[in-house]
N, C-alpha and C positions, 0 to 999 in steps of 0.2 A: 430221750424224748424231750426232757427239760432243756437240754442244750439247743435242740432244734428250734423249740419255741422261742428261746432267747435270741437266737440268730435271726429269726424272722422278725422279731420285734425291733432289733437293732437296725436291720435293713429298712423296715418301714419308717422308723424314726429318722434315719438318714435321708431317705427320699423326701419325707415331709419337710425336713429342715432345708433341703436344697431346692425345693419347688418354689419358694418365695411366698407361699400363701399362708404361712404360719399355722398350717394344719386346719385352716378354716374353709368352709364351703363357699368358694368364690365363683364357681361356674367354670365351664370349659372355655378356653380362649378360641375365638373364631376370627375370620377375616373382618377387618373394620368396615363398617357400612355407614356411608354418609348419603342421605337422600339427595338425589341429583335430578333437577327438573329437566326432562328430555327436551332437546332442541325443538322449538316450534310448538310446544305444548303448554297448557296452562293447568294449574291445580284446581280441581273442582272439590270444594270442601263437602264432605258427606253430610247427610241430614235427612229429615223427613219432609215429604211434600204430598200434596193431593194430586194423584195421577188420574188422568181421564178427562172427560168432557165436563167443564164447568158451566158452559153455555148450553143452549138448546142444541140437540143433535139434529141439525137441519137436514142432513142426508139420511136420517133415520137408519144409520148403520147399526146402532145398538151393540157396538163392539168395544166401547171404552167407557164403562160406568166409573164414577169417581171412587177412588180407593186411596187411603193413606198408606204410603209405603216409605221405607227408609233405605237409603243406599250408602255404601261406604265411600270414602274419599278415593279419587282417582285422577290421573292426568288425562287430558284430552287434547287432540290436535286443535289448534286455534282455527285452522282452515281445513277445508276438504283436501284430500291428497291431490296434488297437482300432477300435470303431465310430466313435469321435470322430475318430481320425486318418484313417480311410478317408473319413469324411464331409467332412473338409477337402478331399479330392481331388474327390469328387462335387460339392461346392458350388463349387469352382473351375471345374470343367468347365461346370456349369450357368451360372455367372456369365459365363464367357467366351463361351458360346453366345448368351446374352441380349445381351451387349454387341455381339457381331458382328452379330446380327440387327437391333439398333437402328441400328447404323452403316450397314448395308446399306439399311435403310428410309430413313434420313436421306439417303443418297446418291440413292435413288430419288425422294425428295421435293425434291431439289435444295438441301437444307439443308447448310450448311458449319459447321465447328467455330467455336464462339463464339456462334452464334445461339441463341435461346431455344427451349424445347420440345424436340423430338427432336434439334434441332441440337446440343444440349449433348453428345449421344452420337455425333456424326458422327466419321468418320475424321479423325484429327489432320492427315493429309497432304492433306485436302481444302482446307486453307488453306496454300498454298505459301509464304506470307510468313514463316512461322515455321519453315521447314524448314532444316536444315543443308545444306551442300554435298553431303555424302554421301547424306542422305535424299532430296534432290532428284535426285541421280544415279540412285539405286535406283528411285525412283518413275518417272522418265522412261524407264528402260531395262528394268525388270522388272515392277514392281508394277501399273502402270496397264494392262498387257496381260493380267493374270491374270484368268481367268474365275471363279475361286472366291474371290477377295478375299484370297488368301494374301499375307502380307507387309504388308498394310495396318496402320497403326498405330492401335490403339484408345485411347480416352480412359478411363483407369482411375482418374482423379483424382476423378470424380464418382460418388457412390453410386447404385446401382440403386434405383429406386422400386418397392417391392413393394405398398404399400397402394393399392388401386384408387381411393380417394378423392383421392389426390395425383397421379394420372397427369396429365402436363402438356398432352397434346393427343391427338387421335384416332389419329394415326400411332403414338404410343407405346402406346396401348391395343391397337391392332391387333397389334403385335408381341408384347406380353405375352400376349394371348389365345391366340396360336398356340402358346405354350409349355405350355399346360395341356391336360388331357384334355378331350375334347368334353363339352358340357353333358349330352348324353344318356347319357354313361357315368359321370357323377357320381351320388352318392346320399347321403342323410342330410345334405344341406347342405354336403358337402365336395367341393371341386374342387381337385385336386392337380396338381403338375407331371407332365407326361407323361415318365416316366423313359426311355422308348424313344428320346427325343431326346438323351439325355445320352451323347454319343459322344466319345471322345478319339482324336484322330488323331496319329500320330507316325511318325517314320522312323528306321530304324537300319541299320547296315551289318553284313552277315554276314562278319565278318573271317575266320572259319574257312574258309569257302568261297572267299573272295578269295585267301587265302594259298596255297591248293592249286590254284587255277585257272591255266590257261595264258594266258588273256586278261587284259589289264590295264585293261579298260574298267570304271572305277569304278561307273558307273551300273548295271551288271549285278548288283551285290551290295547295292544299296540296297533295303531292304524297307519298304513302307508298310503300316501297320496302322491300322485303325479299329475301336475296341472300345467296345461299350456297357458303361459302367462301373458302373451301379447294381447292387448285389447282388440276387440272386434270393431274395426273401423267402419265396417259395412253397416253398422247400426244407423248411421246417419241417412242411409238410403232405405233400409228395411223398415225403419220406424214410421216413415212418412211416404205414403203412396202419392203419386202425381205431384211431387215436390222436388225442386232442384236444390240438392244439398251436397253435390259432388265436391265443392271446395272444402267442406268440413271433413268429408271422407278422405280426401287426398292429403290434407295438411294438418288437421287439428292435433293429432297426437305427436307427430315427430318434429314439426316446424317450431323453431325457437320463439316465434311470435306468440305461440300459445303456451309457453313454458309455465306460466303462473296461473293457467286456467285449470279447473278441476278435471281430472281424468274421468272419462266415461267409457262405455263399451266394456266394462269390467263386471264379470259375474260375481255372485256371492262367494263362490268357490275360489275365484282368483283373488278376491279381496282377503279371504282367509289365508291364502298362500302368501300374500304380501306381508301380513302380520307375522307369519312364521319367519320369513326371510329377514324382516326388520329386527326381530329378536336375535336371530343367528348373527346378523351383521354387527349389531351393537355389542353382543357378548364376545364375539371373536376379538374385537378391539380391546375390550376390557380384560380379557384373558391374557392378551399380550402384555398388558401393564400389571398383571398380577392382582387385578381388582375383582371384587365379588360380582357375580352375574346379576343382571337387572331382572325384574319380573317380566313376564311375557307381554309383548304387545298383542293386542287383540281387537276385535270389533266390540263396540259397546253393547250392553244389553239394552232392551227397549226401555226399561225404567231409567237406566243411566242416561240414555240419550234424551229422554223427555225432561229429566231433572236438570241436565246441563242446558238444554234449550231454553228452559224457563228463566235461567239466570238469576235464581233466587226470588222471582216474582211468583206469588201464589195465585193460582186460579186465573192467570192471564191468558188471553187468547193467542197472542203472538210473542215471540222472544222479546220484543220491545214493549210489551204490555197490550195495547190495543184500546178499543176493539177495531180500530181502523188500520188499513194498510198504508196510509199516508201520514206524514208528520204534520206539524202545525204550519209548515210552509207550503203544503200541498204536494210534497215530493214523495214518491213511492219509497218504501222502506226495504224493499227486496226485489229480486229479479223473478218475475212470474208472468202470467198471462192476465193482465188487468183489463178492466172495462169489458168490452164485448169482443175481445180477441185482438186488441191492439198491442201486439207483442212489443213494439218499440216505445210504448208510452212510459216504461220504466227505464228508458235509455239503454236498453239491451234487446237484441233480437234472439240470440242463442244464450250461451253461458257468458259470464263475466269473470274477471280475475278473482281468484279465491279470496283475496283480501279486499272485498268491495263492500259498500254500504257500511253502516255503523255496526259494530259488534254489540252483543248483549252484555249484561253486567258481569259475566264471567270471561269477557274478552274473546268470545267465540263468534266468528264471522259466518254469515250465511247459514245459520241454523234454520232459516226459512228461505226457501227459494234457491235459485241457481241450479243445484242438482239435488235430487232426492238421495238419501244415504242408506246403505245397507246397515242393518244391525244384527247382532248375534242372537236373534230370537225367531222362532217359528211363528207363523201367523195362525192363531186360533181365535175366532170371534168371541169365545167364552173364556179366554185366558185370564182376564182380570178377576173372574169369579172364583178361581181355584189356586191361582199362583200365590206364593208366599208374600208376606208383607215386609220381609227383610231381604234386601238384594234380590228382588224377584226376577225370574226369567223362565221362559218356557221354550225349550229347544228339543224338538222331536226329530231324531235323525231320519225318520221315515217320512217326515212332512217336508216336501220340496218347497213349500211356500215360506219364504222368509220375509220378515217385515222390512219395509222401507219407510223412512220418515222424512219430514221437512218440506215435501213438495219441490217442484223444479221450475225451470224457466218456461216450460210449456203447460204448467198447471194453473188452475184458477185458485183464488185466495183461500178457499176452503181447505185445500191440501197443505197450505202453509201454516195452519194452526198447529200449535205444539202438541195438541192432543189427538190430531187426526192420524189414523192408522191406515196403511196401505201395504200391499205385498207384491212380490214378484217371485218367480221360480228361481231356485238357487243356481241353475245352470244357464240362466238367461242373462244376456247383456242388453243394455239400453243406452240410448244417446242422452238420457236425462237422469241416469242413476250413477252416483259415485259413492265415496265412503270417506270416513275419517277413523282414526284408531285411538285407542285408549291404553293406559297402562295402570295397573294397581299401584296405589300409594301404600308404602309399608309404614304403618303407624296410624294412630287415631287422634293425634293432637290437633288436627285441623278440622275435626268434625264440628259442625254447627249444632250445638245442643239447644235446639229450639223446636217447638212444635208448630205445625202448620195451623194457620187460623182459617176457620171456615168463613 
């Protein structure tokens, strides 16, 4: 027994000597992490502020009493998400669905990776010779038993062929034909992608519910969502009766002339799906480089949005201070419905480019006007009375009313005030509602350690 103890002690000593830590508690080594400001975002330093109506509640809404709250640091998009940025999302979904359908068709035809024609788009795991040990294990134990082809590896190194004159074979043509609207529904020589097919499927974990539940079964809190991601372009017609807005319906989302304008016609659910995709897209690139995952992109909470909109100004009416919607030269400071309905008085009829007018002190554009913005909070008129004073948010999954903030191009100045609250239903899209995203900052060294002054 003594010899056994001696042997264990020697092995322990040898391991300690070879580990390089000299037997000290130095912590486990993880991946290196360097904070990286996401492209197009600005860092909002955390701190405390007075949330709610500092001025008279002229609408008598009684839904935003003043309350001192504190939020942590986060990154926020400098502009509203643009048509071009959102189109990157819908194009990715479209291409992913096309590649999946081509791979399934290749599987049905018995084609394997490396063969010509549709075989060039076959699942990469159809050729087991090039699979790693882990890929072979996953395929043998999980992937090949999946009925919906989840987990199969797509070939993304070859470009999708869109020109009908270059289709390699009939199987390829059959798949591509299925992605377009039927011939009987096309007109004027135009046949377009059937946008109803553009669905993004993702899974997320309801951590709030899991943390409060008595059961520890993880699968009970995994939520699967499948969202049609294409914006509803008909909102330009449906939102305004007896009004000619067909050019906006026809061109606003897809034409490059509107690339830098804020995307509209997107519901709260679609905006949430976009944040999930943005996280997935960014982390996929970082994984290929061996880097640590970034925190999730998400919609801002209502408190974060108001804190960022104020730009460090306490008890101000607008992002630029106020109390007026004009500057000292008599120019309007935002895109809204000024005067008695003179839409063009602010030099814009509908939306304007996302980087228009002067930004606030956090370098955020159009936190008032242009388009209202979805936030990740449910609307409850009494929310300020019971929500936490630290990183407050109220989000009831059973409440379809979600808060929108900032006012839009068709709203009067009251809705541009940083403290004004409004809402829309989560499955509803409008021609005047868009969104911007945020990402948590990992660390506290940029927190503003100052108290709000009354």
